[in-house]
PAMI-961325 format. One record per residue: residue number from 1; residue in one letter; x, y, z of N, C-alpha, C in turn. Coordinates in nm, 2 decimals, decimal comma. Atoms other than C-alpha are relative to their C-alpha. Last residue first. Example, Ala and Ser with C-alpha at 12.3 -4.5 7.8 and 13.67 -1.06 7.14 Angstrom:
// residues 2
<node 2; S; <-0,09; -0,11; 0,00>; <1,37; -0,11; 0,71>; <-0,08; 0,11; 0,08>> <node 1; A; <0,09; -0,12; 0,00>; <1,23; -0,45; 0,78>; <0,09; 0,12; 0,00>> 
***
This chain:
// residues 252
<node 252; E; <0,13; -0,01; -0,04>; <10,56; 9,78; 14,70>; <-0,03; 0,17; -0,10>> <node 251; T; <0,00; -0,14; -0,08>; <10,89; 9,67; 14,61>; <-0,15; 0,01; -0,01>> <node 250; E; <0,07; -0,13; 0,16>; <10,96; 9,31; 14,57>; <-0,03; 0,13; 0,07>> <node 249; F; <-0,10; -0,15; 0,06>; <11,22; 9,18; 14,83>; <-0,06; 0,05; -0,13>> <node 248; L; <-0,05; -0,06; -0,07>; <10,99; 8,93; 15,08>; <0,09; 0,13; -0,05>> <node 247; N; <-0,14; -0,08; 0,03>; <10,83; 8,80; 14,83>; <0,06; 0,11; 0,07>> <node 246; F; <-0,09; -0,12; -0,09>; <10,53; 8,58; 14,99>; <0,14; 0,05; -0,08>> <node 245; L; <0,13; -0,08; -0,11>; <10,27; 8,38; 14,81>; <0,09; 0,12; 0,03>> <node 244; K; <0,06; 0,09; -0,10>; <10,50; 8,28; 14,50>; <-0,11; 0,07; 0,08>> <node 243; D; <0,10; 0,10; 0,03>; <10,62; 8,38; 14,20>; <-0,05; -0,07; 0,07>> <node 242; H; <0,06; -0,05; 0,13>; <10,95; 8,48; 14,31>; <-0,13; -0,11; -0,02>> <node 241; G; <-0,09; -0,03; 0,14>; <11,02; 8,36; 14,65>; <-0,07; 0,06; -0,08>> <node 240; V; <-0,06; -0,13; -0,04>; <10,82; 8,22; 15,02>; <0,10; 0,03; -0,13>> <node 239; S; <0,09; -0,12; -0,05>; <10,54; 7,97; 15,02>; <0,11; 0,13; -0,05>> <node 238; K; <0,09; 0,01; 0,10>; <10,73; 7,64; 14,91>; <-0,12; 0,10; -0,01>> <node 237; R; <-0,10; 0,01; 0,16>; <11,07; 7,73; 15,05>; <-0,13; 0,00; -0,10>> <node 236; Y; <-0,10; -0,13; 0,04>; <10,92; 7,85; 15,39>; <0,02; -0,02; -0,14>> <node 235; I; <0,13; -0,08; 0,04>; <10,67; 7,51; 15,40>; <0,06; 0,17; 0,01>> <node 234; K; <0,07; 0,10; 0,13>; <11,00; 7,26; 15,36>; <-0,10; 0,13; -0,01>> <node 233; R; <-0,06; -0,01; 0,14>; <11,17; 7,52; 15,60>; <-0,05; -0,02; -0,12>> <node 232; I; <0,09; -0,13; 0,04>; <10,92; 7,46; 15,89>; <0,03; 0,05; -0,13>> <node 231; S; <0,15; -0,02; 0,07>; <10,97; 7,14; 15,84>; <-0,06; 0,11; -0,05>> <node 230; S; <0,01; 0,08; 0,14>; <11,33; 7,12; 15,88>; <-0,11; 0,04; -0,05>> <node 229; L; <-0,02; -0,08; 0,12>; <11,32; 7,40; 16,17>; <-0,02; -0,10; -0,10>> <node 228; S; <0,13; -0,12; 0,00>; <11,09; 7,13; 16,37>; <0,04; 0,10; -0,13>> <node 227; S; <0,09; 0,12; 0,11>; <11,37; 6,83; 16,29>; <-0,11; 0,09; 0,01>> <node 226; S; <-0,04; 0,00; 0,14>; <11,65; 7,06; 16,42>; <-0,10; -0,05; -0,10>> <node 225; L; <-0,01; -0,18; 0,07>; <11,44; 7,19; 16,74>; <0,08; -0,03; -0,14>> <node 224; E; <0,12; -0,05; 0,03>; <11,41; 6,82; 16,83>; <-0,01; 0,15; -0,09>> <node 223; T; <0,03; 0,12; 0,11>; <11,76; 6,68; 16,78>; <-0,16; 0,05; -0,04>> <node 222; S; <-0,08; -0,01; 0,18>; <11,88; 6,99; 16,95>; <-0,06; -0,05; -0,11>> <node 221; N; <-0,09; 0,04; 0,03>; <11,61; 6,94; 17,25>; <0,09; 0,04; -0,12>> <node 220; L; <-0,02; 0,15; 0,07>; <11,30; 7,13; 17,30>; <0,19; 0,01; -0,01>> <node 219; G; <-0,05; 0,14; -0,08>; <11,22; 7,37; 17,55>; <0,04; -0,12; -0,07>> <node 218; S; <0,09; 0,09; 0,03>; <11,08; 7,66; 17,29>; <0,01; -0,13; 0,06>> <node 217; I; <0,12; -0,07; 0,00>; <11,27; 7,95; 17,46>; <-0,10; -0,11; -0,04>> <node 216; E; <0,03; -0,06; -0,14>; <11,56; 7,82; 17,53>; <-0,15; -0,02; 0,02>> <node 215; R; <0,03; 0,09; -0,09>; <11,59; 7,60; 17,21>; <-0,02; 0,04; 0,14>> <node 214; L; <0,13; 0,09; 0,02>; <11,51; 7,89; 17,02>; <0,00; -0,11; 0,09>> <node 213; Y; <0,10; -0,07; -0,05>; <11,82; 8,10; 17,19>; <-0,17; -0,06; -0,03>> <node 212; V; <-0,01; 0,03; -0,12>; <12,05; 7,82; 17,12>; <-0,11; 0,06; 0,10>> <node 211; F; <0,05; 0,13; -0,02>; <11,99; 7,82; 16,77>; <-0,01; 0,01; 0,14>> <node 210; V; <0,16; -0,03; 0,02>; <11,97; 8,21; 16,76>; <-0,03; -0,16; 0,02>> <node 209; A; <0,07; -0,07; -0,15>; <12,32; 8,20; 16,92>; <-0,13; -0,03; -0,05>> <node 208; R; <-0,01; 0,08; -0,14>; <12,48; 7,95; 16,65>; <-0,11; 0,06; 0,16>> <node 207; K; <0,08; 0,15; 0,03>; <12,35; 8,11; 16,36>; <0,01; -0,03; 0,12>> <node 206; N; <-0,12; 0,09; 0,11>; <12,51; 8,48; 16,49>; <-0,13; -0,17; -0,02>> <node 205; F; <0,08; 0,05; 0,12>; <12,32; 8,76; 16,68>; <0,06; -0,05; -0,11>> <node 204; F; <-0,13; 0,09; 0,14>; <12,51; 8,80; 17,01>; <-0,10; -0,04; -0,12>> <node 203; E; <-0,14; -0,07; -0,04>; <12,30; 9,05; 17,28>; <0,11; -0,06; -0,14>> <node 202; I; <-0,11; 0,10; -0,01>; <11,94; 9,02; 17,16>; <0,16; 0,06; 0,02>> <node 201; T; <-0,06; 0,03; -0,18>; <11,74; 9,27; 17,33>; <0,05; -0,12; -0,04>> <node 200; E; <-0,09; -0,10; -0,07>; <11,65; 9,45; 16,98>; <0,06; -0,05; 0,12>> <node 199; I; <-0,11; 0,00; 0,09>; <11,50; 9,11; 16,81>; <0,09; 0,07; 0,06>> <node 198; E; <-0,14; -0,06; -0,10>; <11,27; 9,08; 17,07>; <0,11; 0,01; -0,08>> <node 197; N; <0,10; -0,05; -0,06>; <10,94; 9,03; 16,80>; <0,11; 0,06; 0,13>> <node 196; F; <-0,01; -0,11; 0,12>; <11,19; 8,79; 16,59>; <-0,07; 0,17; 0,07>> <node 195; L; <-0,06; -0,07; 0,03>; <11,23; 8,58; 16,92>; <0,05; 0,11; -0,10>> <node 194; K; <-0,02; -0,07; -0,15>; <10,92; 8,54; 17,01>; <0,15; 0,06; -0,05>> <node 193; K; <0,09; -0,14; -0,02>; <10,79; 8,45; 16,65>; <0,05; 0,09; 0,11>> <node 192; I; <-0,02; -0,09; 0,08>; <11,07; 8,21; 16,64>; <-0,05; 0,13; -0,01>> <node 191; A; <-0,14; -0,05; -0,06>; <11,01; 8,05; 16,97>; <0,05; 0,10; -0,12>> <node 190; F; <-0,01; -0,13; -0,13>; <10,63; 8,03; 16,87>; <0,13; 0,07; 0,02>> <node 189; C; <0,06; -0,13; 0,08>; <10,72; 7,87; 16,54>; <-0,04; 0,10; 0,09>> <node 188; C; <-0,08; -0,06; 0,09>; <10,93; 7,59; 16,73>; <-0,03; 0,18; -0,07>> <node 187; K; <-0,08; -0,07; -0,10>; <10,66; 7,51; 16,99>; <0,12; 0,11; -0,05>> <node 186; I; <0,06; -0,13; -0,02>; <10,42; 7,48; 16,68>; <0,09; 0,04; 0,12>> <node 185; D; <0,02; -0,08; 0,07>; <10,66; 7,22; 16,54>; <-0,05; 0,12; 0,02>> <node 184; N; <-0,14; -0,03; 0,03>; <10,71; 7,01; 16,84>; <0,01; 0,16; -0,10>> <node 183; P; <-0,02; -0,09; -0,14>; <10,32; 7,02; 16,88>; <0,16; 0,04; -0,02>> <node 182; D; <-0,12; 0,08; -0,09>; <10,33; 6,88; 16,50>; <0,00; 0,06; 0,15>> <node 181; K; <0,07; 0,07; -0,09>; <10,02; 7,06; 16,34>; <0,12; -0,06; 0,09>> <node 180; I; <-0,04; 0,11; -0,08>; <10,18; 7,29; 16,10>; <-0,11; -0,08; 0,13>> <node 179; K; <-0,03; 0,09; 0,10>; <10,02; 7,52; 15,84>; <0,03; -0,13; 0,06>> <node 178; D; <0,15; 0,07; 0,05>; <9,85; 7,76; 16,06>; <0,03; -0,11; -0,06>> <node 177; G; <0,00; 0,08; -0,15>; <10,22; 7,85; 16,23>; <-0,16; -0,09; -0,02>> <node 176; I; <-0,06; 0,14; 0,00>; <10,36; 7,85; 15,85>; <-0,07; -0,03; 0,13>> <node 175; Y; <0,04; 0,09; 0,14>; <10,10; 8,16; 15,74>; <0,04; -0,13; 0,09>> <node 174; D; <0,16; 0,02; -0,07>; <10,15; 8,33; 16,13>; <-0,02; -0,11; -0,13>> <node 173; I; <-0,02; 0,10; -0,13>; <10,55; 8,33; 16,04>; <-0,17; -0,03; 0,06>> <node 172; I; <-0,04; 0,16; 0,07>; <10,48; 8,43; 15,70>; <0,01; -0,07; 0,13>> <node 171; E; <0,11; 0,05; 0,05>; <10,27; 8,75; 15,82>; <0,04; -0,16; -0,04>> <node 170; L; <0,05; 0,07; -0,10>; <10,57; 8,84; 16,09>; <-0,15; -0,08; -0,07>> <node 169; I; <-0,09; 0,09; -0,04>; <10,80; 8,86; 15,76>; <-0,10; -0,06; 0,13>> <node 168; K; <0,04; 0,07; 0,11>; <10,54; 9,08; 15,58>; <0,07; -0,14; 0,11>> <node 167; R; <0,16; 0,03; 0,01>; <10,50; 9,34; 15,85>; <0,00; -0,15; -0,01>> <node 166; Y; <0,05; 0,05; -0,13>; <10,89; 9,33; 15,92>; <-0,15; -0,08; -0,02>> <node 165; Q; <-0,11; 0,13; -0,05>; <10,94; 9,37; 15,54>; <-0,03; -0,07; 0,14>> <node 164; A; <0,11; 0,06; 0,08>; <10,66; 9,68; 15,57>; <0,07; -0,14; -0,04>> <node 163; L; <0,09; 0,00; -0,09>; <10,89; 9,83; 15,85>; <-0,10; -0,12; -0,06>> <node 162; S; <-0,03; 0,12; -0,16>; <11,19; 9,78; 15,71>; <-0,10; 0,02; 0,04>> <node 161; Q; <-0,02; 0,14; 0,08>; <11,06; 9,96; 15,34>; <-0,01; -0,12; 0,10>> <node 160; R; <0,16; 0,04; 0,02>; <10,89; 10,24; 15,58>; <0,02; -0,13; -0,10>> <node 159; L; <0,08; 0,05; -0,13>; <11,23; 10,32; 15,74>; <-0,12; -0,08; -0,05>> <node 158; L; <-0,06; 0,11; -0,03>; <11,44; 10,31; 15,38>; <-0,09; -0,07; 0,13>> <node 157; E; <0,05; 0,11; 0,10>; <11,16; 10,57; 15,25>; <0,09; -0,15; 0,05>> <node 156; E; <0,14; 0,02; -0,03>; <11,22; 10,78; 15,58>; <-0,06; -0,12; -0,10>> <node 155; G; <-0,02; 0,10; -0,13>; <11,60; 10,78; 15,56>; <-0,12; -0,06; -0,02>> <node 154; D; <0,12; -0,09; -0,05>; <11,59; 10,89; 15,16>; <-0,03; -0,10; 0,14>> <node 153; V; <0,09; 0,07; 0,00>; <11,92; 10,74; 15,01>; <-0,10; 0,09; 0,10>> <node 152; Y; <0,02; -0,03; -0,13>; <12,12; 10,94; 14,80>; <-0,11; -0,07; 0,04>> <node 151; E; <0,11; -0,07; -0,02>; <12,23; 10,77; 14,45>; <0,02; 0,02; 0,18>> <node 150; Q; <0,15; 0,09; -0,05>; <12,54; 10,63; 14,43>; <-0,09; 0,08; 0,05>> <node 149; D; <0,16; -0,03; 0,07>; <12,77; 10,83; 14,22>; <-0,09; -0,05; 0,04>> <node 148; Y; <0,06; -0,18; 0,01>; <13,03; 10,88; 14,51>; <-0,13; -0,03; -0,11>> <node 147; I; <0,06; -0,03; -0,10>; <13,06; 10,48; 14,55>; <-0,05; 0,14; 0,02>> <node 146; E; <0,19; 0,01; -0,02>; <13,10; 10,46; 14,22>; <-0,05; 0,00; 0,13>> <node 145; T; <0,07; -0,09; 0,10>; <13,42; 10,70; 14,18>; <-0,13; -0,07; 0,00>> <node 144; K; <0,04; -0,13; -0,06>; <13,57; 10,55; 14,50>; <-0,11; 0,05; -0,11>> <node 143; I; <0,11; 0,05; -0,12>; <13,55; 10,18; 14,35>; <-0,06; 0,18; 0,06>> <node 142; S; <0,14; 0,02; 0,06>; <13,71; 10,33; 14,02>; <-0,13; -0,03; 0,10>> <node 141; N; <0,08; -0,15; 0,04>; <13,98; 10,50; 14,20>; <-0,15; -0,04; -0,05>> <node 140; S; <-0,04; -0,06; 0,10>; <14,06; 10,21; 14,39>; <-0,06; 0,10; -0,03>> <node 139; L; <0,11; -0,01; 0,09>; <13,97; 10,17; 14,79>; <0,09; 0,02; -0,17>> <node 138; R; <-0,01; 0,16; 0,06>; <14,27; 10,00; 15,00>; <-0,12; 0,01; -0,15>> <node 137; E; <-0,14; 0,03; 0,09>; <14,40; 10,37; 15,11>; <-0,03; -0,16; -0,09>> <node 136; A; <-0,02; -0,08; 0,13>; <14,05; 10,49; 15,16>; <0,14; -0,07; -0,09>> <node 135; D; <-0,11; 0,02; 0,05>; <13,94; 10,25; 15,43>; <0,08; 0,00; -0,13>> <node 134; D; <-0,08; -0,10; -0,03>; <13,64; 10,42; 15,53>; <0,19; -0,04; 0,04>> <node 133; L; <0,00; -0,09; 0,05>; <13,46; 10,21; 15,33>; <0,05; 0,11; 0,07>> <node 132; Y; <0,06; -0,13; -0,11>; <13,58; 9,91; 15,50>; <-0,01; 0,12; -0,12>> <node 131; I; <-0,01; -0,10; -0,07>; <13,69; 9,63; 15,24>; <-0,09; 0,14; 0,04>> <node 130; N; <0,04; -0,09; -0,05>; <13,63; 9,30; 15,19>; <0,08; 0,10; 0,05>> <node 129; R; <0,10; -0,03; 0,12>; <13,79; 9,00; 15,03>; <-0,10; 0,09; -0,01>> <node 128; N; <-0,04; -0,03; 0,17>; <14,07; 8,98; 15,24>; <-0,07; 0,00; -0,09>> <node 127; C; <-0,04; -0,15; -0,03>; <13,83; 9,04; 15,59>; <0,09; -0,01; -0,10>> <node 126; N; <0,12; -0,12; 0,01>; <13,63; 8,74; 15,44>; <0,06; 0,14; 0,01>> <node 125; K; <0,01; 0,00; 0,13>; <13,96; 8,51; 15,44>; <-0,10; 0,09; -0,02>> <node 124; L; <-0,13; -0,11; 0,05>; <14,07; 8,63; 15,78>; <-0,02; -0,01; -0,12>> <node 123; L; <0,03; -0,15; -0,02>; <13,71; 8,54; 15,92>; <0,11; 0,06; -0,04>> <node 122; R; <0,07; -0,07; 0,04>; <13,71; 8,20; 15,78>; <-0,02; 0,16; 0,00>> <node 121; R; <-0,05; -0,01; 0,16>; <14,03; 8,11; 15,88>; <-0,10; 0,05; -0,07>> <node 120; S; <-0,09; -0,10; 0,04>; <13,95; 8,20; 16,22>; <0,07; 0,02; -0,12>> <node 119; Q; <0,06; -0,09; -0,02>; <13,63; 7,99; 16,23>; <0,10; 0,13; -0,02>> <node 118; I; <0,03; -0,02; 0,14>; <13,82; 7,68; 16,09>; <-0,09; 0,14; 0,00>> <node 117; T; <-0,10; -0,03; 0,11>; <14,06; 7,71; 16,37>; <-0,03; 0,05; -0,13>> <node 116; L; <-0,11; -0,15; 0,03>; <13,88; 7,85; 16,64>; <0,04; -0,02; -0,11>> <node 115; Y; <0,10; -0,09; 0,05>; <13,59; 7,53; 16,56>; <0,10; 0,11; -0,01>> <node 114; N; <0,06; 0,00; 0,13>; <13,87; 7,26; 16,57>; <-0,10; 0,12; -0,03>> <node 113; K; <-0,09; 0,00; 0,10>; <14,01; 7,37; 16,88>; <-0,03; 0,02; -0,16>> <node 112; A; <-0,04; -0,13; 0,01>; <13,69; 7,38; 17,05>; <0,11; 0,05; -0,08>> <node 111; V; <0,12; -0,06; 0,09>; <13,60; 7,05; 16,95>; <0,00; 0,15; -0,03>> <node 110; V; <0,01; -0,01; 0,18>; <13,93; 6,90; 17,00>; <-0,08; 0,09; -0,05>> <node 109; N; <-0,09; -0,07; 0,08>; <13,89; 7,05; 17,37>; <0,08; 0,01; -0,14>> <node 108; F; <0,04; -0,16; 0,05>; <13,56; 6,94; 17,42>; <0,11; 0,07; -0,03>> <node 107; Y; <0,13; -0,08; 0,09>; <13,64; 6,60; 17,39>; <0,00; 0,13; -0,04>> <node 106; S; <-0,04; 0,05; 0,10>; <13,97; 6,59; 17,61>; <-0,08; -0,02; -0,15>> <node 105; F; <-0,10; -0,12; -0,02>; <13,79; 6,78; 17,89>; <0,08; -0,05; -0,16>> <node 104; A; <0,08; -0,12; 0,07>; <13,52; 6,53; 17,86>; <0,12; 0,10; -0,04>> <node 103; K; <0,01; -0,11; -0,10>; <13,77; 6,24; 17,92>; <-0,08; 0,11; -0,07>> <node 102; K; <-0,10; -0,13; 0,04>; <13,73; 5,95; 17,64>; <-0,05; 0,11; 0,12>> <node 101; G; <-0,17; 0,03; -0,07>; <13,68; 5,61; 17,75>; <0,04; 0,12; -0,01>> <node 100; K; <-0,09; -0,03; 0,12>; <13,35; 5,62; 17,49>; <0,16; -0,05; 0,04>> <node 99; D; <-0,05; 0,12; 0,08>; <13,11; 5,54; 17,75>; <0,05; -0,06; -0,06>> <node 98; P; <-0,11; 0,08; -0,06>; <13,16; 5,87; 17,86>; <0,02; -0,13; 0,03>> <node 97; S; <0,08; 0,07; -0,11>; <12,94; 6,03; 17,62>; <0,12; -0,09; 0,07>> <node 96; W; <-0,09; 0,06; -0,07>; <13,00; 6,34; 17,41>; <-0,06; -0,09; 0,12>> <node 95; K; <-0,09; 0,11; 0,07>; <12,76; 6,38; 17,15>; <0,12; -0,02; 0,08>> <node 94; H; <0,02; 0,18; 0,00>; <12,52; 6,55; 17,42>; <0,05; -0,09; -0,11>> <node 93; I; <0,01; 0,05; -0,14>; <12,70; 6,87; 17,49>; <-0,02; -0,15; -0,02>> <node 92; T; <-0,12; 0,15; 0,00>; <12,80; 6,94; 17,15>; <-0,01; -0,07; 0,11>> <node 91; E; <0,10; 0,09; 0,05>; <12,53; 7,25; 17,14>; <0,06; -0,12; -0,02>> <node 90; Y; <0,12; -0,01; -0,07>; <12,71; 7,42; 17,46>; <-0,10; -0,14; -0,10>> <node 89; L; <-0,03; 0,12; -0,16>; <13,04; 7,33; 17,33>; <-0,13; -0,03; 0,02>> <node 88; N; <-0,03; 0,11; 0,09>; <12,92; 7,55; 16,95>; <0,01; -0,12; 0,12>> <node 87; S; <0,11; 0,05; 0,08>; <12,80; 7,81; 17,22>; <0,02; -0,13; -0,07>> <node 86; V; <0,06; 0,06; -0,14>; <13,12; 7,84; 17,37>; <-0,14; -0,07; 0,00>> <node 85; C; <-0,09; 0,11; -0,02>; <13,28; 7,90; 17,02>; <-0,08; -0,10; 0,11>> <node 84; D; <0,05; 0,08; 0,07>; <13,05; 8,18; 16,96>; <0,05; -0,18; -0,02>> <node 83; S; <0,10; 0,04; 0,00>; <13,14; 8,32; 17,23>; <-0,07; -0,07; -0,10>> <node 82; K; <-0,04; 0,06; -0,09>; <13,54; 8,33; 17,18>; <-0,16; -0,07; 0,04>> <node 81; L; <-0,05; 0,14; 0,06>; <13,46; 8,44; 16,85>; <0,02; -0,12; 0,08>> <node 80; H; <0,11; 0,09; 0,08>; <13,27; 8,73; 16,96>; <0,01; -0,16; -0,05>> <node 79; E; <0,09; 0,03; -0,15>; <13,52; 8,80; 17,27>; <-0,12; -0,06; -0,09>> <node 78; I; <-0,04; 0,09; -0,02>; <13,78; 8,88; 16,99>; <-0,11; -0,12; 0,05>> <node 77; D; <-0,09; 0,03; -0,17>; <13,62; 9,13; 16,85>; <0,00; -0,15; 0,02>> <node 76; E; <0,09; -0,01; -0,09>; <13,60; 9,16; 16,43>; <0,04; -0,02; 0,16>> <node 75; N; <0,03; -0,08; -0,04>; <13,82; 9,27; 16,22>; <-0,11; 0,01; 0,09>> <node 74; A; <-0,02; -0,12; 0,13>; <14,00; 8,97; 16,18>; <-0,04; 0,11; 0,02>> <node 73; S; <0,13; 0,00; 0,09>; <13,92; 8,71; 16,41>; <0,01; 0,14; -0,06>> <node 72; K; <0,09; -0,15; 0,03>; <14,20; 8,60; 16,53>; <-0,10; 0,03; -0,02>> <node 71; F; <0,10; -0,03; 0,12>; <14,36; 8,30; 16,72>; <-0,02; 0,13; -0,02>> <node 70; K; <0,04; -0,13; 0,07>; <14,65; 8,30; 16,92>; <-0,07; 0,02; -0,12>> <node 69; Y; <-0,01; 0,01; 0,17>; <14,74; 7,94; 16,98>; <-0,02; 0,11; -0,06>> <node 68; V; <-0,07; 0,10; 0,07>; <14,75; 7,95; 17,35>; <0,07; 0,00; -0,16>> <node 67; S; <-0,12; -0,03; -0,07>; <14,55; 8,26; 17,46>; <0,16; -0,06; -0,04>> <node 66; V; <-0,05; -0,10; 0,08>; <14,30; 8,12; 17,19>; <0,12; 0,07; 0,10>> <node 65; L; <-0,02; -0,02; 0,14>; <14,30; 7,83; 17,36>; <0,07; 0,08; -0,09>> <node 64; S; <-0,14; 0,08; -0,06>; <14,31; 7,90; 17,73>; <0,06; -0,02; -0,12>> <node 63; H; <-0,11; -0,09; -0,05>; <14,02; 8,14; 17,67>; <0,11; -0,04; -0,05>> <node 62; V; <-0,01; -0,07; 0,11>; <13,81; 7,86; 17,51>; <0,10; 0,12; -0,01>> <node 61; L; <-0,02; 0,06; 0,09>; <13,85; 7,64; 17,80>; <0,06; 0,05; -0,11>> <node 60; E; <-0,14; -0,01; -0,05>; <13,79; 7,91; 18,03>; <0,10; -0,09; -0,10>> <node 59; K; <-0,05; -0,14; 0,05>; <13,49; 7,98; 17,86>; <0,09; 0,02; 0,07>> <node 58; F; <-0,02; -0,05; 0,16>; <13,39; 7,60; 17,84>; <0,03; 0,13; -0,04>> <node 57; A; <-0,08; 0,10; 0,02>; <13,45; 7,55; 18,24>; <0,03; 0,03; -0,19>> <node 56; P; <-0,13; -0,03; 0,01>; <13,25; 7,83; 18,29>; <0,13; -0,03; 0,02>> <node 55; S; <-0,05; -0,13; 0,05>; <12,98; 7,73; 18,13>; <0,09; 0,06; 0,03>> <node 54; I; <0,00; 0,04; 0,18>; <12,96; 7,36; 18,24>; <0,05; 0,14; -0,03>> <node 53; Y; <-0,09; 0,06; -0,01>; <12,93; 7,43; 18,65>; <0,09; -0,03; -0,16>> <node 52; Q; <-0,09; 0,02; -0,11>; <12,73; 7,67; 18,77>; <0,12; -0,05; -0,05>> <node 51; E; <-0,06; -0,10; -0,02>; <12,55; 7,79; 18,43>; <0,08; -0,01; 0,12>> <node 50; Y; <-0,08; -0,04; 0,08>; <12,50; 7,44; 18,32>; <0,07; 0,13; 0,04>> <node 49; I; <-0,15; 0,08; -0,01>; <12,40; 7,27; 18,65>; <0,07; 0,08; -0,13>> <node 48; K; <-0,10; -0,03; -0,13>; <12,17; 7,55; 18,67>; <0,09; -0,05; -0,01>> <node 47; N; <-0,06; -0,13; -0,01>; <12,05; 7,53; 18,32>; <0,06; 0,05; 0,14>> <node 46; R; <-0,10; -0,02; 0,13>; <11,99; 7,19; 18,33>; <0,05; 0,09; 0,00>> <node 45; E; <-0,14; 0,06; -0,06>; <11,81; 7,18; 18,67>; <0,13; 0,02; -0,11>> <node 44; I; <-0,01; -0,10; -0,10>; <11,52; 7,45; 18,50>; <0,17; -0,08; 0,07>> <node 43; S; <-0,06; -0,09; 0,05>; <11,51; 7,21; 18,19>; <0,05; 0,12; 0,09>> <node 42; C; <0,07; -0,10; -0,04>; <11,42; 6,90; 18,38>; <0,09; 0,16; -0,05>> <node 41; K; <0,10; -0,04; 0,11>; <11,49; 6,60; 18,20>; <-0,09; 0,15; 0,06>> <node 40; S; <0,11; -0,05; -0,09>; <11,82; 6,53; 18,40>; <-0,09; 0,01; -0,14>> <node 39; N; <0,10; 0,11; -0,06>; <12,04; 6,25; 18,21>; <-0,11; 0,10; 0,06>> <node 38; Q; <0,12; 0,08; 0,09>; <12,23; 6,48; 18,01>; <-0,07; -0,06; 0,05>> <node 37; Y; <0,09; -0,07; 0,12>; <12,32; 6,77; 18,27>; <-0,06; -0,07; -0,12>> <node 36; N; <0,14; -0,04; -0,08>; <12,40; 6,49; 18,52>; <-0,07; 0,07; -0,08>> <node 35; V; <0,11; 0,13; -0,02>; <12,65; 6,35; 18,27>; <-0,12; 0,04; 0,07>> <node 34; I; <0,05; 0,02; 0,14>; <12,81; 6,71; 18,23>; <-0,09; -0,11; -0,04>> <node 33; Q; <0,15; -0,12; 0,03>; <12,80; 6,77; 18,61>; <-0,04; 0,00; -0,12>> <node 32; D; <0,11; 0,06; -0,08>; <13,04; 6,44; 18,66>; <-0,13; 0,10; -0,05>> <node 31; Q; <0,06; 0,07; 0,06>; <13,26; 6,63; 18,40>; <-0,08; -0,12; 0,04>> <node 30; V; <0,10; -0,02; 0,12>; <13,24; 6,90; 18,56>; <-0,02; -0,12; -0,06>> <node 29; E; <0,12; -0,02; -0,08>; <13,37; 6,75; 18,90>; <-0,08; 0,05; -0,11>> <node 28; Q; <0,09; 0,10; -0,02>; <13,64; 6,52; 18,72>; <-0,15; 0,06; 0,03>> <node 27; G; <-0,03; 0,17; -0,04>; <13,83; 6,82; 18,62>; <-0,12; -0,10; 0,00>> <node 26; F; <0,04; 0,05; 0,09>; <13,78; 7,15; 18,38>; <0,05; -0,16; 0,03>> <node 25; Y; <0,12; -0,06; 0,05>; <13,91; 7,44; 18,57>; <-0,09; -0,09; -0,09>> <node 24; Y; <0,05; -0,01; -0,09>; <14,19; 7,27; 18,75>; <-0,15; 0,06; -0,06>> <node 23; N; <0,15; -0,09; 0,11>; <14,34; 7,11; 18,45>; <-0,07; 0,03; 0,13>> <node 22; K; <0,13; 0,06; 0,02>; <14,69; 6,99; 18,63>; <-0,14; 0,08; -0,05>> <node 21; S; <0,14; -0,13; -0,04>; <15,01; 7,13; 18,50>; <-0,13; -0,08; 0,00>> <node 20; K; <0,06; 0,02; 0,12>; <15,29; 6,82; 18,47>; <-0,13; 0,08; 0,07>> <node 19; K; <0,12; 0,09; -0,07>; <15,57; 6,89; 18,71>; <-0,13; 0,04; -0,12>> <node 18; K; <0,12; -0,10; -0,03>; <15,88; 7,01; 18,54>; <-0,14; -0,06; 0,04>> <node 17; R; <0,13; 0,05; 0,03>; <16,22; 6,84; 18,54>; <-0,14; 0,09; 0,07>> <node 16; K; <0,08; -0,06; 0,15>; <16,48; 7,05; 18,54>; <-0,10; -0,06; -0,06>> <node 15; R; <-0,01; -0,14; 0,00>; <16,61; 7,05; 18,92>; <-0,11; 0,05; -0,16>> <node 14; T; <0,15; -0,01; -0,06>; <16,59; 6,64; 18,87>; <-0,10; 0,14; 0,01>> <node 13; K; <0,10; 0,08; 0,09>; <16,84; 6,69; 18,60>; <-0,10; -0,03; 0,08>> <node 12; K; <-0,02; -0,11; 0,08>; <17,09; 6,95; 18,79>; <-0,12; -0,10; -0,08>> <node 11; V; <0,07; -0,12; -0,07>; <17,01; 6,71; 19,13>; <-0,04; 0,10; -0,14>> <node 10; K; <0,14; 0,03; -0,06>; <17,11; 6,41; 18,92>; <-0,08; 0,10; 0,07>> <node 9; K; <0,06; 0,00; 0,14>; <17,43; 6,57; 18,77>; <-0,12; -0,05; 0,01>> <node 8; D; <0,01; -0,13; 0,06>; <17,56; 6,66; 19,12>; <-0,13; 0,06; -0,15>> <node 7; T; <0,08; -0,02; -0,10>; <17,51; 6,27; 19,23>; <-0,05; 0,15; -0,05>> <node 6; S; <0,13; 0,05; 0,08>; <17,73; 6,22; 18,88>; <-0,09; 0,00; 0,15>> <node 5; T; <0,04; 0,12; -0,04>; <18,00; 6,45; 19,04>; <-0,13; -0,04; -0,08>> <node 4; T; <0,14; 0,04; -0,01>; <18,11; 6,76; 18,89>; <-0,03; -0,14; 0,02>> <node 3; K; <0,08; 0,09; 0,09>; <18,46; 6,86; 18,95>; <-0,14; -0,05; 0,01>> <node 2; S; <0,11; 0,08; -0,06>; <18,61; 7,12; 19,13>; <-0,04; -0,07; -0,12>> <node 1; M; <0,08; 0,01; 0,07>; <18,93; 7,31; 18,97>; <-0,08; -0,08; 0,02>> 
***
C-alpha cells in the first residue's frame, strides 16, 4: 500500500486552489470612460461614451447579478426589471467619484444589487396583493359575482373620454408653460409636451425611463431636471384638482 508523501499533499492543495476570476466587462477602461463622461460638457460626446463603453458594462453587470442571485420579477418580464436597473445606474453615474478611493465596479455593483433587491421584493408583494381576471382559481365567488355584475363599457364612449382627457392634459402643459420663466423650466416643459405627444413610440414606460427620456430631450442634467420638475409640480398642484382650474377626472 503506497503512502502519500508531503509533496503529494502540496500538489493536491495546489490543484484545489482556484484562480480569482477577473472582471473583464467592467475594468479600468470602463472606469476611465465614466470619468470622461462626467467631465464632458458635450451631450453628443457623453451619449457616445455611454453607448460604447458604459451601457454594455451596466447591462452585463445587471445580467450577472440577476443570474447569480436569482432575482425574480413576479408576473413581469425579467428584462423589464433589468432595463429599469440599468436606467437607475445611468441616473447615478454622477454620484460616483474616483476621489473617494472606491472603484467604479464596486460602487455600481452595490447600487445595482440594492435596486434589484428592493424592486424584486416590491414586485413580489404587489403580485401577492393582486389577482388577474383570467386566474379563475384564485377568484372568490363574491369577486366573480361582482365582476359579472359590472356594467358594459361602451368602447366609443371610453375613447371619447380618453381623447378629452388627452386634450385637457395638453391644455394643462400649455398653461404651465405660460407661467414659467426660467430657461431650464421652459426646456423641461417642452420635453414633457414632446414626450407626451410621442407616447406611442416609447418602448419602456416607467418612472425612471421617463426621467431619462426627459433628460435626453431637454439636455438638462439630473440636478437641473429635478429642480425644474419640482417647479412645474408646484404650479400643477395649484392649478389641477377638485374646485381648481383643471380637473382631469371630472365628467363632461
